[in-house]
C-alpha positions as protocol buffer text, in pm:
chain_id: "A"
residue {
  index: 1
  type: MET
  ca { x: 5230 y: 3911 z: -1506 }
}
residue {
  index: 2
  type: GLN
  ca { x: 5160 y: 3538 z: -1527 }
}
residue {
  index: 3
  type: ASN
  ca { x: 4880 y: 3379 z: -1328 }
}
residue {
  index: 4
  type: ASN
  ca { x: 4982 y: 3072 z: -1126 }
}
residue {
  index: 5
  type: ASP
  ca { x: 4621 y: 2962 z: -1063 }
}
residue {
  index: 6
  type: PRO
  ca { x: 4540 y: 2685 z: -1313 }
}
residue {
  index: 7
  type: LEU
  ca { x: 4171 y: 2676 z: -1210 }
}
residue {
  index: 8
  type: LEU
  ca { x: 4110 y: 3048 z: -1256 }
}
residue {
  index: 9
  type: ILE
  ca { x: 3977 y: 3007 z: -1610 }
}
residue {
  index: 10
  type: HIS
  ca { x: 3713 y: 2763 z: -1479 }
}
residue {
  index: 11
  type: ARG
  ca { x: 3620 y: 2976 z: -1176 }
}
residue {
  index: 12
  type: ALA
  ca { x: 3590 y: 3293 z: -1384 }
}
residue {
  index: 13
  type: ALA
  ca { x: 3371 y: 3149 z: -1662 }
}
residue {
  index: 14
  type: GLU
  ca { x: 3029 y: 3307 z: -1706 }
}
residue {
  index: 15
  type: ASN
  ca { x: 2799 y: 3039 z: -1572 }
}
residue {
  index: 16
  type: TYR
  ca { x: 2463 y: 3197 z: -1501 }
}
residue {
  index: 17
  type: HIS
  ca { x: 2267 y: 2878 z: -1576 }
}
residue {
  index: 18
  type: GLY
  ca { x: 2454 y: 2670 z: -1320 }
}
residue {
  index: 19
  type: VAL
  ca { x: 2419 y: 2938 z: -1053 }
}
residue {
  index: 20
  type: ALA
  ca { x: 2047 y: 2975 z: -1130 }
}
residue {
  index: 21
  type: LEU
  ca { x: 2008 y: 2603 z: -1067 }
}
residue {
  index: 22
  type: MET
  ca { x: 2196 y: 2626 z: -735 }
}
residue {
  index: 23
  type: VAL
  ca { x: 1992 y: 2923 z: -612 }
}
residue {
  index: 24
  type: ARG
  ca { x: 1667 y: 2733 z: -658 }
}
residue {
  index: 25
  type: ASP
  ca { x: 1782 y: 2434 z: -450 }
}
residue {
  index: 26
  type: PRO
  ca { x: 1850 y: 2478 z: -77 }
}
residue {
  index: 27
  type: ILE
  ca { x: 2049 y: 2153 z: -64 }
}
residue {
  index: 28
  type: LEU
  ca { x: 2285 y: 2272 z: -337 }
}
residue {
  index: 29
  type: MET
  ca { x: 2321 y: 2605 z: -156 }
}
residue {
  index: 30
  type: ARG
  ca { x: 2417 y: 2426 z: 168 }
}
residue {
  index: 31
  type: LEU
  ca { x: 2662 y: 2200 z: -11 }
}
residue {
  index: 32
  type: ALA
  ca { x: 2826 y: 2489 z: -195 }
}
residue {
  index: 33
  type: ALA
  ca { x: 2850 y: 2693 z: 127 }
}
residue {
  index: 34
  type: ALA
  ca { x: 3025 y: 2406 z: 306 }
}
residue {
  index: 35
  type: TRP
  ca { x: 3251 y: 2308 z: 13 }
}
residue {
  index: 36
  type: PRO
  ca { x: 3552 y: 2530 z: 102 }
}
residue {
  index: 37
  type: GLN
  ca { x: 3578 y: 2359 z: 445 }
}
residue {
  index: 38
  type: VAL
  ca { x: 3554 y: 2001 z: 313 }
}
residue {
  index: 39
  type: LYS
  ca { x: 3867 y: 1791 z: 357 }
}
residue {
  index: 40
  type: ARG
  ca { x: 4011 y: 1673 z: 29 }
}
residue {
  index: 41
  type: LYS
  ca { x: 4332 y: 1531 z: -111 }
}
residue {
  index: 42
  type: LEU
  ca { x: 4444 y: 1666 z: -447 }
}
residue {
  index: 43
  type: PRO
  ca { x: 4688 y: 1500 z: -684 }
}
residue {
  index: 44
  type: GLU
  ca { x: 5014 y: 1672 z: -776 }
}
residue {
  index: 45
  type: PRO
  ca { x: 4944 y: 1989 z: -976 }
}
residue {
  index: 46
  type: PRO
  ca { x: 5024 y: 1986 z: -1348 }
}
residue {
  index: 47
  type: PRO
  ca { x: 5319 y: 2190 z: -1478 }
}
residue {
  index: 48
  type: GLN
  ca { x: 5243 y: 2565 z: -1486 }
}
residue {
  index: 49
  type: CYS
  ca { x: 5230 y: 2589 z: -1864 }
}
residue {
  index: 50
  type: GLN
  ca { x: 4994 y: 2291 z: -1899 }
}
residue {
  index: 51
  type: LYS
  ca { x: 4618 y: 2344 z: -1922 }
}
residue {
  index: 52
  type: VAL
  ca { x: 4419 y: 2173 z: -1646 }
}
residue {
  index: 53
  type: ASP
  ca { x: 4188 y: 1890 z: -1746 }
}
residue {
  index: 54
  type: LEU
  ca { x: 3919 y: 1952 z: -1486 }
}
residue {
  index: 55
  type: GLU
  ca { x: 3750 y: 1613 z: -1527 }
}
residue {
  index: 56
  type: ALA
  ca { x: 4082 y: 1429 z: -1486 }
}
residue {
  index: 57
  type: LEU
  ca { x: 4158 y: 1638 z: -1178 }
}
residue {
  index: 58
  type: TRP
  ca { x: 3820 y: 1551 z: -1027 }
}
residue {
  index: 59
  type: GLN
  ca { x: 3882 y: 1179 z: -1089 }
}
residue {
  index: 60
  type: LYS
  ca { x: 4207 y: 1196 z: -891 }
}
residue {
  index: 61
  type: THR
  ca { x: 4069 y: 1407 z: -605 }
}
residue {
  index: 62
  type: GLU
  ca { x: 3976 y: 1231 z: -280 }
}
residue {
  index: 63
  type: ILE
  ca { x: 3683 y: 1393 z: -96 }
}
residue {
  index: 64
  type: ASP
  ca { x: 3563 y: 1337 z: 260 }
}
residue {
  index: 65
  type: PHE
  ca { x: 3194 y: 1295 z: 174 }
}
residue {
  index: 66
  type: GLN
  ca { x: 3097 y: 1196 z: 530 }
}
residue {
  index: 67
  type: GLY
  ca { x: 3265 y: 1507 z: 669 }
}
residue {
  index: 68
  type: TRP
  ca { x: 3090 y: 1717 z: 403 }
}
residue {
  index: 69
  type: ALA
  ca { x: 2755 y: 1565 z: 505 }
}
residue {
  index: 70
  type: GLU
  ca { x: 2824 y: 1668 z: 865 }
}
residue {
  index: 71
  type: LEU
  ca { x: 2929 y: 2020 z: 767 }
}
residue {
  index: 72
  type: ALA
  ca { x: 2618 y: 2072 z: 554 }
}
residue {
  index: 73
  type: GLN
  ca { x: 2390 y: 1880 z: 794 }
}
residue {
  index: 74
  type: LEU
  ca { x: 2267 y: 1653 z: 516 }
}
residue {
  index: 75
  type: GLU
  ca { x: 2245 y: 1281 z: 445 }
}
residue {
  index: 76
  type: ALA
  ca { x: 2533 y: 1118 z: 257 }
}
residue {
  index: 77
  type: ILE
  ca { x: 2317 y: 1039 z: -47 }
}
residue {
  index: 78
  type: GLN
  ca { x: 2218 y: 1406 z: -72 }
}
residue {
  index: 79
  type: VAL
  ca { x: 2586 y: 1500 z: -66 }
}
residue {
  index: 80
  type: ILE
  ca { x: 2682 y: 1254 z: -342 }
}
residue {
  index: 81
  type: THR
  ca { x: 2391 y: 1363 z: -562 }
}
residue {
  index: 82
  type: GLY
  ca { x: 2451 y: 1733 z: -496 }
}
residue {
  index: 83
  type: TRP
  ca { x: 2827 y: 1697 z: -558 }
}
residue {
  index: 84
  type: GLN
  ca { x: 2755 y: 1552 z: -901 }
}
residue {
  index: 85
  type: VAL
  ca { x: 2528 y: 1847 z: -984 }
}
residue {
  index: 86
  type: LEU
  ca { x: 2765 y: 2114 z: -849 }
}
residue {
  index: 87
  type: LYS
  ca { x: 3066 y: 1953 z: -1021 }
}
residue {
  index: 88
  type: ALA
  ca { x: 2890 y: 1902 z: -1356 }
}
residue {
  index: 89
  type: ASN
  ca { x: 2773 y: 2264 z: -1355 }
}
residue {
  index: 90
  type: GLY
  ca { x: 3121 y: 2398 z: -1273 }
}
residue {
  index: 91
  type: LEU
  ca { x: 3014 y: 2557 z: -944 }
}
residue {
  index: 92
  type: ILE
  ca { x: 3277 y: 2392 z: -722 }
}
residue {
  index: 93
  type: MET
  ca { x: 3642 y: 2328 z: -797 }
}
residue {
  index: 94
  type: PRO
  ca { x: 3855 y: 2035 z: -674 }
}
residue {
  index: 95
  type: ASP
  ca { x: 4080 y: 2271 z: -475 }
}
residue {
  index: 96
  type: GLY
  ca { x: 3791 y: 2378 z: -251 }
}
residue {
  index: 97
  type: SER
  ca { x: 3714 y: 2701 z: -428 }
}
residue {
  index: 98
  type: LEU
  ca { x: 3381 y: 2807 z: -574 }
}
residue {
  index: 99
  type: HIS
  ca { x: 3286 y: 2952 z: -912 }
}
residue {
  index: 100
  type: HIS
  ca { x: 3297 y: 3332 z: -875 }
}
residue {
  index: 101
  type: LEU
  ca { x: 2921 y: 3376 z: -931 }
}
residue {
  index: 102
  type: ALA
  ca { x: 2832 y: 3098 z: -685 }
}
residue {
  index: 103
  type: ASP
  ca { x: 3062 y: 3256 z: -426 }
}
residue {
  index: 104
  type: SER
  ca { x: 2899 y: 3597 z: -475 }
}
residue {
  index: 105
  type: VAL
  ca { x: 2548 y: 3455 z: -442 }
}
residue {
  index: 106
  type: LEU
  ca { x: 2638 y: 3271 z: -121 }
}
residue {
  index: 107
  type: LYS
  ca { x: 2795 y: 3584 z: 31 }
}
residue {
  index: 108
  type: LYS
  ca { x: 2489 y: 3794 z: -54 }
}
residue {
  index: 109
  type: GLU
  ca { x: 2256 y: 3527 z: 81 }
}
residue {
  index: 110
  type: ALA
  ca { x: 2452 y: 3508 z: 407 }
}
residue {
  index: 111
  type: ALA
  ca { x: 2461 y: 3887 z: 444 }
}
residue {
  index: 112
  type: GLY
  ca { x: 2087 y: 3912 z: 381 }
}
residue {
  index: 113
  type: THR
  ca { x: 2012 y: 3638 z: 633 }
}
residue {
  index: 114
  type: LEU
  ca { x: 2228 y: 3801 z: 899 }
}
residue {
  index: 115
  type: MET
  ca { x: 2073 y: 4141 z: 839 }
}
residue {
  index: 116
  type: ALA
  ca { x: 1724 y: 3992 z: 873 }
}
residue {
  index: 117
  type: GLU
  ca { x: 1824 y: 3807 z: 1192 }
}
residue {
  index: 118
  type: PHE
  ca { x: 1944 y: 4129 z: 1351 }
}
residue {
  index: 119
  type: GLY
  ca { x: 1657 y: 4339 z: 1213 }
}
residue {
  index: 120
  type: VAL
  ca { x: 1887 y: 4557 z: 1004 }
}
residue {
  index: 121
  type: LYS
  ca { x: 1724 y: 4709 z: 697 }
}
residue {
  index: 122
  type: PRO
  ca { x: 1915 y: 4764 z: 372 }
}
residue {
  index: 123
  type: GLY
  ca { x: 2076 y: 5108 z: 379 }
}
residue {
  index: 124
  type: GLU
  ca { x: 2097 y: 5127 z: 758 }
}
residue {
  index: 125
  type: MET
  ca { x: 2453 y: 4998 z: 759 }
}
residue {
  index: 126
  type: LYS
  ca { x: 2588 y: 5272 z: 533 }
}
residue {
  index: 127
  type: ARG
  ca { x: 2763 y: 5557 z: 707 }
}
């Protein structure tokens, strides 16, 4: 079975260092959490058999930075700076997806925050 997702190899890479950087910075966490909802315009995809040049794809991708700032409730300069860090560390992809480890961390963070908000202790949700 052939995979039609040209960015999968980038999303699936083991990138513990980049994720460790994101986890220690609340601005990067907010930007990564909002990234899937950011409006963007991608260029035409390369032929299926061709390997994706991620840097070239980024250069041709149009991103609504102002909209991203509003989604993440940050200043535009924080978004531009954070985008450069997230992109350079392979934590966000031009198509709006996240690196698999970054996505897992964000989901666990959100679940933990919700549980704390509602006063649910770990183990209480298991049935």
